[in-house]
N, C-alpha and C positions, 0 to 999 in steps of 0.2 A: 521699794515702793509699797505704800500701805494705803488702804481705804480709810478715809477720814469721815465721810458722811454719805448717807444714802437718803435720797428724797423720792417720795411718790407725789407726782404732780398731775392733777386733773386739769385738762384743758378741753373745753367744749364737750364732745362726746367721747374723748380719748383719755387714756391714762398712760403716763410715762414714768420711767424710773431714771433717776440721775445718780450716778455713782461718782463721788469725788475722791481724789487721791492727794497725798502730800507732795506730789510732784507737779500739781496743777492740772493734771490730765483729768478730764471729765468724760465719762461714758454715758451714752443715752440708749434706752430701750423702751419697748412698748408692750403693754398687756393686751392680749386679744380676747379676754373674757368679757366681751362688751355688754353682756346682759347682767353681769355681777361685778361691775367695776369698783363699787365701794368695798366689797369683800376683798377683791384683789388688791386694792390700795392698802388695806389693813395688813394683808399678807406681805406686801413689799416692805412695809415698815417693820414687821416681825423679823423677816429675813435680814433686813438692814442692820438690826442690832447684832446679829451674828457676824455680818461681813465687816463691820467697822474694826479696824486694826489688822485685817488680814491682807495678804498679798493678792492683788487682783488678777495676777497672771496664772494662778492655780485654778483655772476655770473648771476643768473636769472634776477636780476634788470638791470644789464648792458646790457644783451641780449635784454630785452624789450626796453630799452632806445635807443640803437643804431638802432634797427630794426624799431622802430616806430617814430623816430624823423622827418622823411621825408617820402613823399609818393612814391618816385621813387626808386625801388629796382632792382631785377634781379640777374643774375648769378655772375656778377663781385662784386656786393655789398654783396650778401650772401656768396660768397667765402671769402671775407675779414672778415665778421662777424664770419664765421666758423673758420678761422685761429685764430682769437683772442679768441673765445670761447674755443677752444681746449687748447690754451696757458693758459687761466685762470684755466681750470680744471687741467692742468699740475701743475700749481702753488699750487692749493688746495691740490693735492695729496702729493706734496713735503712738504708743510707746516705741514700736519698732519702725514707725514711719512708713507703713505700707497699708493698702486696703486690706480689710479683714479677710477677703477671699484669698489673698496671697498666702495667709497663714493656714488656709484650709486645703492647700495643694496647688494654688494658682488658678488662673482663669482657663476655662475650656472654650470660651467664646468671647467676643468683644461687645456683644449686645444681646439683649434678651427680648424675644418676640412676646408681645402682650396681646391680651384680649381686653377690649374696651367694654365698660358697662353700658347697657341700654335699659332704660326704665320707661314705663308708660302704663296708664290705666285704661287705654283703649288700643285696639289693634292698629289703628291708623298711626297713633303716636309711636308705637314700637317699630312699625315699618319705617317711619320717617327717621327714627333713631338709628336703625340699621343702615339706611342709605347715607345718613350724615357721617357715620363712623367710616364707611367706605371712602367718602369724599375727603375725609381728614387723613387718609392714608393707612387706616387700620386694616389688617388682613384677617382679623378674627374678632368676633363680638360675643359677649357672654352676659351672665346675669340675665339671660334672655329666656323669659318664661313664655310658654304657650297659653298660660292661664290668666295673663294680665296682672299688673301690680295694683290691684284694687285696695281701697282703704280698708283697714282692719275693723272699722266700726260698721261696715256694711255686711249684714248677714249673707252667708253663701248658700246657694242651692243651684244645682243643675242635675238633670237626669244623666244617667251613665252615657246614653247615646249622644246627647248634645255635648257633654263634657269631652268625650273622646273625639267626636267629629270636628268640633270647634277647634280643639287643640291641634289636630292634624292639619286642618286647613290653615291655621295661623302659621305653623312651621313652614308649610308650603309657600305661604305668602312671603315669609322672610327670605326663603331661597330664591323665589322669583324676583325679589327686589334687588338682590346683589349678585345673582348668578353664582358661579363657582369661584369668584374672586375673593370671597370672604368665608372663612370657616365659622360655622354656627355652633356655639357651646350652649346646649339647651339645658336650662336650669329648672328643675322640677320642685326644688325646695321641700322635698320629703312629703309631698301632698298625696301620694298614691298608695294604694295597697299593692302587694306583689302582683296580683292578677291584673289590676289596672295598668301597672307599669309595663307589663309584658304586652298588653293590647296596644298601648300608646306607642311603645318602641317599634312594634311591627308596622304600625301605621306611618311612622315618620322616617323609617330607615331609608326610604326611597329618596330622601332629601340629603342624605349623607352628612348627618351632624358629626362634628369633631368628637364630641362626647355627650353623654346623657348624665347630668349631674344630680346626685342624691334623689333618685326616683322614689325611694321609700325611706322611712325612718331608719337611721344608720345603726341603731343599737343591736339589731339581730344580724350577725354576719352570715348566718346560714340563709336567712331570707334574702339578703342581698346576693348571695351566691346563686340562689335559685333563679332570681331574675336574670343574672348574667348568663346562666346556662341556656336560657330560652330566648335570648335576643342577639342581634348581630351588631348593635351599636356599643362602642366602648363605654363602660361605666366609670364616672369620676366621683370619688367620695373620699371622706376623711377629714373634712373641716371641723367636725365636732369631736374628733378623737384626740386623746391627750398623750398617749404613750406609744413607744415603739412596739410594745406587746400587743396592743390593739391592732396596729397596722400589720403585724406579723400574722395575727389570726385572720384578718381580712384577706391578705395575700394567699395564705394557705388554702383558702376556700375558692380561689379563682374568682373572687367577688369584685375585683377592681382592675381596671386597665390603666387608669391614671390616678395616682394617689394625690390627695390634696392636703398636705400638712400645713397648718397655720403656724408659721415660725414664731408668732407671738402667743401661741397657746400650747404647743407640744413640748415646751421646755427650751425654746430658743434655738439658736444656731447649732448648739451642741447636739441636741436631739434630732433636729431636722436633717442634719447631715447623715446621721445613723439611719433614719427612715429612708432617705434617698438611696442609701447603700442596700437596704433590704429590698427596695423596689428594683434596683438595678439587677440584683441576683435573680429576679423573676421576670426580667425584660418588661418592666412596667415603667411608664413615664411619670414625671413629677410635674404637677401644676400647683405651685404654692398658692394657698388661699390668702386673700389680701383685701378685706373690705374696710380697712382702717385708714390711718393717717399716712403722710409721706415717710414717717419714721419706719412704719411697717414695710413700706415699699422698698426702702433702702436695705432693711434687714433681709427681706426676701431675695434681693438681688445678690447678696453674698452667697446664697445657696445656688441660685440660678447660674452664677458665674462659674462655680467650681465643680459641678457634677456633670457627668456625661449623659445622664438620662433626663435632663431638663427638657420639658416639652413646650410649655407656655406659661406666661406669668399673668395672673389677674391684675388688672390696672383699674382702680376705681376712679370715678369721675371727680372732677373738681380740684385736682392737685395744683392747678394754676389760678384758682379762685379762692375767695374768702369762704370759710375761715382757714382752709388748709394752707394757703400761701401766706397767711399771717401767723401761722404756728411755727413754721421752720424758716430758716434763713434763705435757703434755696432748695427747690425740689430737684429730683433726678430728671435729667433731660430726656425727653421723648421725641423721637424722630421717625416718621414714616412707619408707625406701628411697632417700633422697637424702643426699649429703654437702653440708653448708652451706659455701660458700666462706668461708675465713677472711679477716678484714680486717686482721690483724696484718702489720707490715712483713716483707718477705722471704717465705719459703715458709710461715711461720706455725707453726713447730714447733721445739722445742729438745730436745737430748739431756740426760738426767739426768746430774748430775755423777758419780754412783757406778754408772752403768750397767754399765761394763766390770768393775768389782769385784763387783757383785752377780750378773752373768750372764757368766761367763768365755766367751771366744771358743771355739766348738766347730765348726770347719769340717766339712763333710760328708766321710765316707769314701767310697771307690770301691765302689759296690754297684749292681747292676742285676738284672733278672729274667731267668731262663732258661726256655726251652721244656722240655717233658718230654724232648725228645731231647738236651738239653744245649746247644743253640745259644742265642745272645743274642736277646731280643725287646725291642721298645720298649714302655714303659709310662709 
């Protein structure tokens, strides 16, 4: 079997790779470099010229070759490599007639518990979203900020006292709304300094969050470790990291209790499985990052299925609604807060033939939030 063609296909806000073979088997993958999809698309096309004519089953070899042929990588490059790696694993599963997770050691569970996204620009909207998630059968909610999902064109300002007290009160209201029947995955989105992160964590620990996600910018592992040493809530981080080496540095510092590899960014299924093994050796759980399309969800499930230290799967909203349900032929089935592992060959999902025509590619424009004084903030 040989690869005959590689396509980079932009659909709506998503970027996919399709790998075609001379046996008629087609593999599908997705890039998670959502801020730089045009650059990632170009990288898929560059790697595609290498892959044409090659055996698609030599997955580890191709991964090493594409990752190591040049010195300059980063999110756009690793997103492209991830999309292609997922597509090759999809081909392998289809070639052998089994789900991809079967080739990774077989399943360790029949279904994967998920946390549902809750959004809102008011406290009332967020509380309503948490309640509705519980009513729909979800036992965990995430993307759940104590700072509100306010518009990025609205300048930000709060005093330290009001910032901390309002956030603590908001998390308390989430807990009061659902009791102990729903786990709260508190999303900070890198908005705090280490000092602020410690103050807030101590204020909300009484509400027993499942985890405290990205309390500070993730680039300085020592700073994240400092926060972890001074709080009692588990830290979840890793969605911005690209390599197993970065995760190893994070783990060595005791800076994380739930790693959050993005299968569509860290180098695909090949690398995500290795990151999970590193975490397992440190008794750390895995919560795959997944803010993308149903293709990403299907790829994440291959990891969730086969690793012993899987903890929770991020499940973005809208998989049963347009445009997502018009991008793929059928989404993964969700039932009572769990995704049911597919038994179809490969990753278990296919792109609609008219997806790109129906939903033209619309990469994100450069836009972020400013403070009231005009400086850049993280949100």
